[in-house]
N, C-alpha and C positions, 0 to 999 in steps of 0.2 A: 684460515684465511687463504683465499686464492692467490696464486702467484700470477702476475701478468708480465710477459716479456715482449718487448718491441725489438724486432730485428730491422735495423735502419741501414739501408744501402746508401752510403754517401758517395762512393766512387764507382762502384760496380754497376754496370747496366743490367745485371741479372734480373730476370722477370720473377714476379711473385710465385708463379707456378713452379718454376725451376727450383727456387729456394725451398718451397714446400716439399718437393720430392726429396731433396737432399736431407732436409730436417727429418722427414718421415723415416727415411732409411736409417738415420742415426738413432732416433727415438725408439724405433721398433726393436733395436738390439737390446733394449732394456725391458722387453716384454710389455711395453705400455700399449694402450689402445688410443687411437687418434680419431678425432671427429673433425671433419672439415666442414664447418658451418658456412654454407654457400647458397644464398637465396637466388642467385643468378643461374638459370638453367644452362645458358651458353658456357659460362665458366665451369659449371659442373662437368660438362662434356669434355672441356679442355683438360681439366684435372684428371678425369677418368682416363683419357688417352695418354697423357704424360706419365701417369703412374704405371701404365702398362709398358711404356717404351723407354722410360727414363734411364734405367740401368740395363746395359746390354747383356749382362750376365744373369740377371734375374729380374722379375717384376715385383712390384710392391702389392701384396694381396689387398684388395679393397672392393668396395661396391657402393653404388648409389642407393641410399636408403636401406642398406643391408647392415643391420645393427649387430649381426654376429661376426662380421668381418673385423679384422684388426684395424682397418682404416675405413671409416664410413664417411661418404660425402652426402650431405643432406641440407635442405633448406630449413629444416627444423633443428632445434637444439636437443641434445640427448636427455633422456629421462634419468639415467644413472649419473653419479658424480665421478665415476672412475675413468673418465675420458680426459685426454689432453685436447683442448679445443683450439683449432686454428680458426680465427675469425675473419671471414671474407665479407662480412657485412660492413656497411658504411658507418655504423654506430658502434660504440663500446657495448659490451655485453652487460646489461643491467643485472642479469641473474648470475653475475660473476662468482658469487659465494658458493654456488652449486658445484663448481669445478675446481680441481686441484691446480690446473695450470691453463692459462689462456695465452695464445701466441698471436701476435700481430706482426705481419711482414709489410714493411713500407718500402716501395720501390723508389729508385733514384730519379724521380721527375716531380715537378712542382705540384701537380694536382694530388699525387699520392702523399706528398709531404704535408700539404695543407690538411688533408683528411686525417693523416696520422697525428698531427698536432692536436686536432680537435678531439680525436679519440683519447689521446694521452690526457688532455684536460678533463674529459668526462670521467676517466678512471680516477683521477686525483679528486674530483668532486665526490666520487663514491667512497673516498677514504683509502684508496690503494695507491701505493708508490710503485709504479711500474719500473722494471729493470730495462735498461736500454743496452743493446749490443750493436755497436757500429761496425759495419762490414764494408 
């Protein structure tokens, strides 16, 4: 059964892209592979740029549609199940059972919270009880 985690920013104004970079750096220490599911080409470019410049001492190795990279940014979903998937789509991932872990990052503004609540409800309808981490 897939694990779904919501990272909910209640007080912090941190942007979704910044949070993603921090979480990627932490997760990569565990030798995991990360898939950033992002249908929006503009957001793909922003993620690409921030992953290069986020950490002054090193960059996070990644590529757009480069499935051999430890972090892959793509509008498609991965074929293999060994990825941790960050979902930048506006819908919950219906194919949730394919992946070991799905991460949803919800920014601290009303539009993001409304979307986050809808995704949370979608996962519940699919029979998943998401974990929530309030930041």
